[in-house]
C-alpha positions in Angstrom: 158.1 107.4 84.0 158.2 111.2 84.0 156.8 112.8 80.9 159.1 115.4 79.2 157.2 118.7 78.8 158.9 119.6 75.5 158.2 116.3 73.6 154.7 116.4 72.0 155.1 112.8 70.6 156.0 111.2 74.0 153.1 109.2 75.3 152.8 106.3 77.8 150.5 103.7 76.3 150.4 100.9 79.0 152.2 100.5 82.3 152.7 97.3 84.3 152.3 98.8 87.8 152.1 95.4 89.5 155.5 94.5 88.3 157.4 96.5 90.9 155.2 95.0 93.6 155.6 91.3 92.5 159.3 91.5 91.4 162.5 93.1 92.5 163.7 94.9 89.4 167.5 94.7 89.1 168.0 96.4 85.8 165.9 97.8 82.9 166.4 98.1 79.2 164.6 100.0 76.4 163.9 98.0 73.2 161.9 98.5 70.0 158.8 96.5 69.1 158.0 95.1 65.6 154.3 96.0 65.0 151.8 95.8 62.1 150.1 99.0 61.0 146.8 98.2 62.6 148.6 97.6 65.9 150.2 101.0 65.8 146.8 102.7 65.1 145.3 100.8 68.0 148.2 101.8 70.3 147.7 105.5 69.3 144.2 105.1 70.7 145.7 103.7 73.9 144.1 100.3 73.7 146.6 97.8 75.1 147.6 95.8 78.2 151.0 94.4 79.2 150.1 93.4 82.7 149.9 89.6 82.0 152.8 89.6 79.5 156.4 88.6 79.8 159.5 88.6 77.6 161.5 85.5 76.5 164.7 84.8 74.6 163.9 82.0 72.1 166.2 80.9 69.2 168.5 83.9 69.5 165.6 86.4 69.4 163.7 88.4 72.1 159.9 88.0 72.1 157.1 89.7 73.9 154.5 87.0 74.8 150.8 87.4 75.8 150.6 91.2 75.4 147.2 92.5 74.4 146.6 95.1 71.6 143.0 95.7 70.9 141.8 95.2 67.3 141.6 98.4 65.2 138.0 98.9 64.0 138.8 100.4 60.6 141.2 97.5 59.7 138.7 94.8 59.4 140.3 92.7 56.5 143.9 93.5 57.3 143.7 93.4 61.1 145.9 91.6 63.6 145.7 89.0 66.3 145.3 90.5 69.7 147.7 88.3 71.7 150.3 87.3 69.1 154.0 87.0 69.9 155.8 90.3 69.0 159.5 90.5 68.3 161.5 92.9 70.4 164.5 94.7 68.9 167.8 94.7 70.9 171.5 94.6 70.0 173.3 91.2 70.0 175.3 92.3 73.0 172.2 93.1 75.0 170.5 89.9 73.9 173.4 87.8 75.1 173.4 89.7 78.5 169.6 89.1 78.8 169.9 85.4 78.0 172.7 84.9 80.5 170.7 86.8 83.2 167.6 84.7 82.7 169.5 81.5 83.0 170.3 82.3 86.6 167.8 81.0 89.2 164.6 83.0 89.5 165.4 85.7 87.0 162.8 86.7 84.4 162.1 89.5 81.9 159.1 91.7 82.8 157.7 94.4 80.7 157.4 97.7 82.7 156.2 100.4 80.3 155.0 100.6 76.7 155.3 104.1 75.2 155.9 106.2 72.1 159.3 108.0 72.4 160.0 111.5 71.3 160.3 110.4 67.6 156.9 108.7 67.7 158.3 105.1 67.8 156.8 102.4 70.0 159.2 101.4 72.7 159.0 98.9 75.5 161.0 99.1 78.7 161.7 95.6 80.1 163.2 94.8 83.5 165.4 92.0 84.6 163.7 90.9 87.7 163.6 88.4 90.5 160.3 87.3 92.0 159.6 88.5 95.5 158.4 86.2 98.3 155.5 87.3 100.5 157.8 88.4 103.3 159.7 90.5 100.9 156.5 92.2 99.8 155.6 92.9 103.4 159.0 94.4 104.1 158.7 96.7 101.1 155.3 97.8 102.2 156.5 98.5 105.7 159.4 100.5 104.4 157.1 102.6 102.1 154.6 103.2 105.0 157.4 104.3 107.3 158.7 106.7 104.7 155.2 108.2 104.4 154.8 108.5 108.1 158.3 110.1 108.5 157.4 112.7 105.8 154.1 113.4 107.6 155.9 113.9 111.0 158.5 116.2 109.4 155.8 118.3 107.7 153.8 118.8 110.9 156.9 119.3 113.1 155.9 116.7 115.7 
């Protein structure tokens, strides 16, 4: 995600770089995250990981499961669990669309980027994705390598 130059509050906290390699992302959606105070403080220090996490629709609500936010040192008595389920905020219409998409075969909700937006609110971009097979990964790699080689040839005029 490109960082806008004029927004001093915009900051990428965690990025799931492997998601685009392992999954074919069909669509993405920005949603809010319900956090405790110590979690926000820890995120401001940039201590989180969303690489092993996923999103799930359960009982009419959207949840982020298995994401890691490091404990905040100054909040010893009122701290938080590092890997608790966190509620994601989306509209009912978007929730219904996500639920119907995940019921199709092979579709899943993958977190892509966790960031603070221009207003300083923690947001999560999730992607509706389908898992890639190994031959799909090889084809994507070959296409990317050919694009690089083509640019190299054009630059040198060969």
